[in-house]
N, C-alpha and C positions, 0 to 999 in steps of 0.2 A: 706351123711352129715358130716360123720367124718372118718378118717383113724386111724387105731390103730396099733401099733407096741412095742415090748418089747425090750429095750436095757439095759443092766445092771442090769436086774430085776426091771426096771422103765418103767411104762407105759406112752408112748408118743402119746397124742390125737391130731391130726392135724384137725382143722376144715376146712372143704371144700365144699362150697356152693356157686357156681356162683364166679364171679369177688371179691364180697365183703365178702363172709363167712357169709351170713345172718343167723339169728337163727331161727328155726322153732320148733313145737310142738314136731316133732320127735327128733329134737336133745335133749330135754329134757327127753324122753323116754330112749334114749340111755345112757344119762348121769346118769340117775337114776340107770340103770344096772351096770355101771362102777364103781359108789361109792359104792353100795351094795357089789360089789365083793371085792374091796379094804378094805372095813371094815371088811369083814367076812372071810379073807383068808390072811396068813403071806405075800404072794406075791400078787402083786408087792409091792415094797418098797413104792412106791409114785407115782404121777401123774405129768406129764408136759403137759400143754395145749400151743399149738401153732396154727398158720394159715398158709394156702397154698398162695402163691403170696404175692401181696402187702398189704394185709389186715390181721390183726388178726382176727376182725369181725367189721361190721358196725352196729351191733345191730340186733334187731328183723326184721324179714322179713315183710315189710307192707304190701305184698299181703295177708298175713296171718290175719293181724289185719282186713283189708278191707273185707275178706271172712266171718268174724263174723256177723251175722244177728240180733242178740239181746244182750242185756246186760248180760242175763244169761248165753250165749255161751261165752263170753269174760270173765265173773266173773268165769266160771268153768275152763278155761285155767289158770287164774292167781291164784285162790286159790287152786286148786287141782293138778295142774302141775307146772307151773313155780315157784311159790314161795317156796313150801316145797322142791322141788329139788334143788333150790338155797340154800336154809337153809341147805339141806344135804351136799352140797358142801363146804360150810362155815365151817362146822362142821367135814368134813372128818377126820377119825383118822390118816391117812397117810399125809406126806407133800405133798402140792399141789402147784406147780410153774406155773406161767404164763410167757411164754417165747414170748413176744410181738415182732413179725416180722415186723408189720407194723401199718396202721390205726387201732386205737381201740377207737370205739365210741359208745356211747348210752349203748345198752345191752351187746355190747361187753366189754365196759368198767366195766359193772356191774358184769360180769363174771369173769373178771381179778381180780376186786377188791375182789371177794369171795376167792381167792386164798390166800395162805400164804405169798407170795412174787412175786414180778413183775420185771422182767428183760426186758429191751429193747435195741434195737440197735441205734446208734447215727444218724440215718437216719433222715436228716433233713427236708424231705417232710411229714414224718409220723404225724398223728394228733390225739390228744387224747382229749375226752371232752364228754358232755353231751349234747345233742341237743333238749331233750324233750320239754322244755318250748317252743321252738320256732315252734315245730309241734302242741302244745297244750296238751299235755299229761302229767299226773302226773308221780311220782314214786310209786310203790307199796311198801307195808310196807318192806319186807326183802331187796328188791332193795336199798331204800333210807338208811336204818339202815347200811346196809353192807359197802355201798360206804362210809358214814360218818365214820365209823370205821377205815376205811383205810386212811382216809385224815389226813393232818397235824394238822388241828383244825376246828372248827366250821365254824370260818370266810371263809376258803378255800372252804369248802362245800357249804356254802352260795354262794359264787361267782360262782362255777362250776354249781349248778343247776339254779340260778337265771339269769345269763348272757348267758348261753349256748354256751360259748366261746370254740372255738378249740384251744388247745395248742400244741406247739411243745415238744419235749422230754425233753428239759432243763426245762421248766415251769412244765411239768408232774412230774418231779423229784422233784422239789422244793415244789409241793403240795403233795407229798408222793403218787401220783397214780403211780410212778414208783420208785422202790427201788434202782436199780443199772442199769447202762448203760455199755454194753459190746459190742464188735465187734460182726458182724453177725456171724463170723465163731466160736465164743465162747458161742452162745446163748443158745444151748441145752447142750453141755459140761458144761457150767457154772450151767445150771439148775440141770443136773444130780448130779454134785457135791454137790449142796445144799440139795438135797433130801437124799444123803447118809450121809452127815455130819450131819444131825438132826435125822434121824431114826436109824444109826447105833451106837446107845448108849446103855449101859447096861439096861436091861429091856423094850427096847424102850420109853425111859421117855418122848420123844416128844409127845406122845399121851396123858398122863395125863394132861401135861404141857398145850396143846393147849385147852383140854377141860376146864381147870381153867381160861384161858385167855378169851375164847370166849363163854363159857356156859352161863353166865348171860345174855349177849346180845341175844344169840340163844333163851332163853326162854323167852325173852321179846318179840321178833319176832313172836314166835310161839302163844303166846297168843292174840297178834294183828291179825295175821292171823285167828285165830279161831274166834274173836269176831267181825270183821269188817263186815259192810254191803257192800259186794262186787258189787251189782249190783249198788247200789247208787253210790258208789265211781267212777265206771267206766262208767257211763252213757255218760260222756264226749266223749268217742271215737264216739258217734254217732251225736254229735252237727255238724250242717252243715258246719262251718268253719275249724273244725277239719277235717273232712271227706275229704274236697276238698284239705286240704293242705297235707294229707296223700298220697291222688291220685297224686297230682302235684309232691310230691317228689318220689313217686314210679316211675312216667312217668320219671322223670330226670335220676333215676338210670338204668332205662331200655335202655337209649339211647347208 
């Protein structure tokens, strides 16, 4: 699911799962361990996420969604695995950079938006966006709030989630989904430069500054996770038209 390597005391995590680097429950289990280690030890100084091949990530593995048999099963995945770990990533005490090497869609974009900064290459073929509305799926609490946090404004967020439009890198930058565009050869070097720039200050001041910036939203997200009726909110996964759409998209990806 992922490959890890250390360079210059920075952990580089490469998503590697098929041609589109789809995200599974196993990814979140691995991610939880990565964040816990980063938070509890002086090293590494930070984390960089990137992808293998032409994709950063296409988002959640649709076969995983289709494998859930009851609303309780999918509710447990979101409320006990995906949402808490996504929130932990959002609040990681170290700098976290998304080095977007290619297509960044749906759950892949959510993962990128949880990071502190997003770099992308000028690849004109790479697409960025949220396709959930076209499949018939909502955003969970942490997903929606974290994506909104990173956007230019609420209107850009509205258009992103209502229209399900795929954007090129220039549109993605205008909407703050991408912070900076660099040549492919500079993607990881620039990400490492940012990690060091932010963390290598007296007293590692980055950590309390980040907590101050993101903490109030994180508290609100956690309250929502604790109070939501997850089974009721996710029963849409078992609507016939949604199920058929998931099956169709999955079959298209497998061609």
